[in-house]
One Martini backbone bead per residue (centre of mass of N, CA, C, O) as a GRO file, in nm:
protein
  245
    1MET     BB    1  18.827  -3.268  11.067
    2SER     BB    2  18.954  -3.067  11.286
    3LYS     BB    3  19.166  -3.088  11.551
    4VAL     BB    4  19.188  -3.050  11.906
    5ILE     BB    5  19.515  -2.998  12.058
    6VAL     BB    6  19.665  -3.079  12.367
    7ILE     BB    7  19.995  -2.970  12.490
    8THR     BB    8  20.236  -3.059  12.700
    9GLY     BB    9  20.539  -2.938  12.690
   10ALA     BB   10  20.550  -2.719  12.417
   11GLY     BB   11  20.832  -2.543  12.410
   12ASP     BB   12  20.982  -2.821  12.347
   13GLY     BB   13  21.075  -3.078  12.186
   14LEU     BB   14  20.825  -3.291  12.143
   15GLY     BB   15  20.598  -3.085  12.179
   16ARG     BB   16  20.686  -2.898  11.947
   17ALA     BB   17  20.688  -3.112  11.722
   18LEU     BB   18  20.388  -3.180  11.743
   19ALA     BB   19  20.276  -2.903  11.683
   20ARG     BB   20  20.398  -2.871  11.403
   21ARG     BB   21  20.275  -3.124  11.277
   22PHE     BB   22  19.968  -3.065  11.324
   23VAL     BB   23  19.961  -2.804  11.168
   24ARG     BB   24  20.042  -2.928  10.895
   25ASP     BB   25  19.771  -3.118  10.914
   26GLY     BB   26  19.531  -2.901  11.019
   27GLU     BB   27  19.542  -2.850  11.311
   28THR     BB   28  19.464  -2.758  11.646
   29VAL     BB   29  19.671  -2.591  11.887
   30ILE     BB   30  19.754  -2.624  12.242
   31LEU     BB   31  19.994  -2.464  12.450
   32LEU     BB   32  20.163  -2.601  12.727
   33GLY     BB   33  20.345  -2.416  12.994
   34ARG     BB   34  20.539  -2.293  13.248
   35THR     BB   35  20.678  -2.113  13.024
   36LEU     BB   36  20.527  -1.877  12.850
   37ALA     BB   37  20.742  -1.773  12.647
   38LYS     BB   38  20.787  -2.047  12.503
   39VAL     BB   39  20.493  -2.103  12.402
   40GLU     BB   40  20.452  -1.832  12.262
   41ALA     BB   41  20.673  -1.866  12.049
   42VAL     BB   42  20.537  -2.107  11.911
   43ALA     BB   43  20.263  -1.976  11.854
   44GLN     BB   44  20.377  -1.749  11.673
   45GLU     BB   45  20.493  -1.937  11.461
   46LEU     BB   46  20.207  -2.073  11.391
   47GLY     BB   47  19.966  -1.911  11.458
   48GLU     BB   48  19.664  -1.884  11.370
   49PRO     BB   49  19.460  -2.045  11.620
   50HIS     BB   50  19.698  -2.074  11.791
   51PHE     BB   51  19.781  -2.131  12.149
   52ALA     BB   52  19.884  -2.015  12.472
   53VAL     BB   53  19.932  -2.162  12.810
   54ALA     BB   54  19.980  -2.135  13.128
   55CYS     BB   55  20.132  -2.444  13.285
   56ASP     BB   56  20.154  -2.618  13.587
   57VAL     BB   57  20.102  -2.952  13.617
   58GLY     BB   58  20.177  -2.967  13.943
   59ASN     BB   59  19.935  -2.750  13.962
   60PRO     BB   60  19.602  -2.751  14.010
   61ASP     BB   61  19.534  -2.448  13.971
   62SER     BB   62  19.678  -2.414  13.698
   63VAL     BB   63  19.513  -2.628  13.548
   64ARG     BB   64  19.235  -2.511  13.590
   65ALA     BB   65  19.292  -2.239  13.450
   66ALA     BB   66  19.374  -2.350  13.173
   67PHE     BB   67  19.102  -2.506  13.108
   68ALA     BB   68  18.921  -2.261  13.134
   69ALA     BB   69  19.052  -2.107  12.898
   70ILE     BB   70  18.998  -2.319  12.683
   71ALA     BB   71  18.680  -2.335  12.713
   72GLN     BB   72  18.625  -2.046  12.604
   73ARG     BB   73  18.727  -2.141  12.301
   74HIS     BB   74  18.685  -2.473  12.366
   75PRO     BB   75  18.425  -2.684  12.449
   76ARG     BB   76  18.606  -2.877  12.265
   77ILE     BB   77  18.819  -3.164  12.260
   78ASP     BB   78  19.021  -3.434  12.119
   79VAL     BB   79  19.319  -3.389  12.257
   80LEU     BB   80  19.551  -3.524  12.504
   81ILE     BB   81  19.900  -3.450  12.572
   82ASN     BB   82  20.111  -3.603  12.807
   83ASN     BB   83  20.449  -3.466  12.810
   84ALA     BB   84  20.532  -3.357  13.061
   85ALA     BB   85  20.868  -3.361  13.222
   86ILE     BB   86  21.100  -3.501  13.458
   87TYR     BB   87  21.466  -3.557  13.408
   88GLU     BB   88  21.647  -3.721  13.677
   89PRO     BB   89  21.939  -3.826  13.829
   90PHE     BB   90  21.960  -4.054  14.121
   91THR     BB   91  22.001  -4.152  14.435
   92LEU     BB   92  21.872  -4.239  14.732
   93ALA     BB   93  22.090  -4.098  14.917
   94GLU     BB   94  22.075  -3.799  14.745
   95VAL     BB   95  21.793  -3.726  14.738
   96ARG     BB   96  21.585  -3.459  14.736
   97ASP     BB   97  21.298  -3.325  14.831
   98GLU     BB   98  21.251  -3.147  14.571
   99GLN     BB   99  21.286  -3.382  14.369
  100ILE     BB  100  21.055  -3.556  14.457
  101ALA     BB  101  20.825  -3.350  14.435
  102ALA     BB  102  20.865  -3.271  14.135
  103SER     BB  103  20.837  -3.549  14.003
  104LEU     BB  104  20.556  -3.625  14.112
  105ALA     BB  105  20.402  -3.375  14.014
  106THR     BB  106  20.471  -3.398  13.704
  107ASN     BB  107  20.469  -3.724  13.632
  108VAL     BB  108  20.194  -3.794  13.800
  109ALA     BB  109  19.995  -3.561  13.874
  110GLY     BB  110  19.978  -3.405  13.609
  111PRO     BB  111  19.811  -3.606  13.430
  112ILE     BB  112  19.574  -3.608  13.623
  113TYR     BB  113  19.493  -3.314  13.623
  114CYS     BB  114  19.458  -3.288  13.313
  115ALA     BB  115  19.252  -3.516  13.266
  116ARG     BB  116  19.034  -3.413  13.457
  117GLU     BB  117  18.994  -3.126  13.317
  118ALA     BB  118  18.949  -3.247  13.018
  119LEU     BB  119  18.707  -3.445  13.026
  120PRO     BB  120  18.459  -3.257  12.957
  121LEU     BB  121  18.596  -3.204  12.658
  122LEU     BB  122  18.618  -3.530  12.566
  123ARG     BB  123  18.354  -3.633  12.560
  124GLY     BB  124  18.258  -3.830  12.285
  125GLY     BB  125  18.576  -3.886  12.136
  126GLY     BB  126  18.829  -3.874  12.288
  127HIS     BB  127  19.197  -3.835  12.361
  128ILE     BB  128  19.453  -3.992  12.552
  129ILE     BB  129  19.809  -3.916  12.574
  130ASN     BB  130  20.076  -4.095  12.729
  131VAL     BB  131  20.403  -4.024  12.808
  132THR     BB  132  20.671  -4.241  12.818
  133SER     BB  133  20.936  -4.491  12.896
  134GLU     BB  134  21.209  -4.707  12.846
  135SER     BB  135  21.292  -4.703  13.156
  136VAL     BB  136  21.096  -4.911  13.255
  137PRO     BB  137  21.219  -5.182  13.129
  138LEU     BB  138  21.532  -5.108  13.179
  139LYS     BB  139  21.614  -5.002  13.456
  140MET     BB  140  21.778  -4.740  13.506
  141PRO     BB  141  22.010  -4.613  13.666
  142MET     BB  142  21.899  -4.329  13.857
  143LEU     BB  143  21.573  -4.364  13.734
  144TRP     BB  144  21.354  -4.464  13.945
  145LEU     BB  145  21.153  -4.220  13.964
  146TYR     BB  146  21.088  -4.177  13.673
  147ALA     BB  147  21.011  -4.473  13.605
  148GLY     BB  148  20.800  -4.505  13.829
  149GLY     BB  149  20.609  -4.286  13.724
  150LYS     BB  150  20.567  -4.413  13.440
  151ALA     BB  151  20.456  -4.682  13.540
  152GLY     BB  152  20.212  -4.560  13.679
  153LEU     BB  153  20.093  -4.430  13.421
  154GLU     BB  154  20.045  -4.695  13.272
  155LEU     BB  155  19.845  -4.814  13.471
  156MET     BB  156  19.642  -4.583  13.469
  157SER     BB  157  19.579  -4.590  13.167
  158ASP     BB  158  19.451  -4.870  13.163
  159MET     BB  159  19.223  -4.791  13.367
  160TRP     BB  160  19.107  -4.551  13.216
  161ALA     BB  161  19.015  -4.697  12.962
  162ARG     BB  162  18.794  -4.856  13.109
  163GLU     BB  163  18.645  -4.616  13.251
  164LEU     BB  164  18.607  -4.431  12.966
  165GLU     BB  165  18.463  -4.595  12.745
  166PRO     BB  166  18.157  -4.510  12.800
  167GLU     BB  167  18.254  -4.195  12.718
  168GLY     BB  168  18.446  -4.210  12.452
  169VAL     BB  169  18.745  -4.252  12.578
  170ARG     BB  170  19.070  -4.269  12.488
  171VAL     BB  171  19.377  -4.458  12.585
  172THR     BB  172  19.732  -4.386  12.539
  173VAL     BB  173  20.056  -4.524  12.518
  174VAL     BB  174  20.384  -4.369  12.475
  175GLN     BB  175  20.690  -4.538  12.453
  176ALA     BB  176  20.994  -4.376  12.471
  177GLY     BB  177  21.296  -4.291  12.362
  178MET     BB  178  21.560  -4.150  12.258
  179MET     BB  179  21.577  -3.790  12.192
  180MET     BB  180  21.613  -3.535  11.924
  181ASP     BB  181  21.760  -3.226  11.803
  182GLU     BB  182  21.928  -2.946  11.685
  183THR     BB  183  21.881  -2.795  11.981
  184LYS     BB  184  22.020  -3.042  12.121
  185THR     BB  185  22.348  -3.021  12.284
  186GLY     BB  186  22.274  -3.133  12.582
  187SER     BB  187  22.308  -3.157  12.910
  188SER     BB  188  22.182  -3.011  13.228
  189TRP     BB  189  22.362  -3.165  13.389
  190PRO     BB  190  22.596  -3.230  13.582
  191MET     BB  191  22.886  -3.374  13.505
  192ASP     BB  192  22.902  -3.584  13.739
  193VAL     BB  193  22.621  -3.704  13.687
  194SER     BB  194  22.660  -3.798  13.395
  195ILE     BB  195  22.896  -3.989  13.452
  196ARG     BB  196  22.757  -4.173  13.661
  197PHE     BB  197  22.524  -4.259  13.483
  198ALA     BB  198  22.697  -4.401  13.270
  199GLN     BB  199  22.845  -4.597  13.460
  200GLU     BB  200  22.596  -4.743  13.585
  201ASN     BB  201  22.487  -4.848  13.313
  202ALA     BB  202  22.735  -5.009  13.224
  203LYS     BB  203  22.719  -5.222  13.458
  204VAL     BB  204  22.428  -5.330  13.313
  205GLY     BB  205  22.472  -5.298  12.981
  206LEU     BB  206  22.433  -4.969  12.930
  207ASN     BB  207  22.544  -4.805  12.651
  208LEU     BB  208  22.490  -4.483  12.572
  209ARG     BB  209  22.676  -4.452  12.312
  210GLU     BB  210  22.522  -4.711  12.160
  211ARG     BB  211  22.259  -4.577  12.158
  212GLY     BB  212  21.994  -4.478  12.012
  213ILE     BB  213  21.866  -4.177  11.832
  214SER     BB  214  21.587  -3.999  11.784
  215HIS     BB  215  21.376  -3.801  11.614
  216TYR     BB  216  21.113  -3.614  11.683
  217ASN     BB  217  20.981  -3.628  11.398
  218SER     BB  218  20.955  -3.937  11.391
  219VAL     BB  219  20.765  -3.967  11.642
  220THR     BB  220  20.514  -3.815  11.528
  221ASP     BB  221  20.407  -4.047  11.350
  222VAL     BB  222  20.281  -4.213  11.579
  223PHE     BB  223  20.069  -4.009  11.673
  224ARG     BB  224  19.924  -3.996  11.406
  225ALA     BB  225  19.839  -4.296  11.397
  226VAL     BB  226  19.677  -4.303  11.658
  227LEU     BB  227  19.466  -4.077  11.570
  228ASP     BB  228  19.386  -4.251  11.291
  229MET     BB  229  19.217  -4.446  11.419
  230PRO     BB  230  18.958  -4.609  11.405
  231ALA     BB  231  18.675  -4.632  11.602
  232ASP     BB  232  18.708  -4.969  11.606
  233LEU     BB  233  18.995  -4.889  11.720
  234HIS     BB  234  19.275  -4.969  11.954
  235ILE     BB  235  19.560  -4.825  12.122
  236GLY     BB  236  19.712  -4.878  12.424
  237SER     BB  237  20.020  -4.934  12.317
  238VAL     BB  238  20.354  -4.792  12.249
  239ALA     BB  239  20.681  -4.911  12.161
  240LEU     BB  240  20.985  -4.730  12.156
  241SER     BB  241  21.299  -4.744  11.964
  242ALA     BB  242  21.603  -4.659  11.887
  243ARG     BB  243  21.810  -4.645  11.606
  244LYS     BB  244  22.120  -4.727  11.490
  245ARG     BB  245  22.286  -4.556  11.200
   0.00000   0.00000   0.00000
C-alpha cells in the first residue's frame, strides 16, 4: 500500500530529496514550505497526486490551515517528517531578538505545532520522524541555540513515543550530519560570520574543512529504512555522520 507522507521544509535540501525519493518508491507526498512558490515547483516536477501547501511551521495558525487543507484530500496520513529548520550561528552577546524568536519558533515550536495537528490523521499506525543534528553531541561553538532546540526536540520525541504508543503512533529521531547536493553552492551567512564560525570550531578541535559531507540522496536511504521497519520493531533514534571520502 502506498504511504501518504507529509514533509516540512520540502522546497529544497533534504526535504526535496526525500520527496523525490519517496515518489520514486511509489509513495504519495505532500510538500509543506513557507515559500509556496518553492514547494509548488517541486510538486509540479513530481506531478499528480503529489501537492504543495503553504505552511510557516512557526506560526500555529498557518500550521492549522495547512493540515486542514491536507485533511480535505487525505483523511489519513502515514508519516509526518518534521524537517524544516533554521540554522544560523551567533554568540550570546550578539544574538538579536528576532534571531532568538525565529529559531525557537521554527526549530522547537514548529515540530510541536505540526505533530499536534497531524496527530488526528496519524492515529492507528502513523509515524512521526523528527530531524535533528549532529551539533547536539558535538556542541559546536556559535550553534548553541540551534543545537539546544534540536536537543529539546530529541527529548520531546522520546517522551512523545511513550505517550503516543497506545495510539499506534511511532516517533523516531534522525540525527543528521552535514549534507549537500549539487545545488548547494555555499553558505548564505555573511562572510565574517562564516569565518568566525570556522575559527571558533577550530579552537575546540572541529576543523570544518576536514569534516565529511554526505549527499542528501544518501541520507534518504535511512528514512526509507526507518519507514520500512516491521510493525513489531521500532527505531527510536538514528545518529548519522558523514564520511570523508
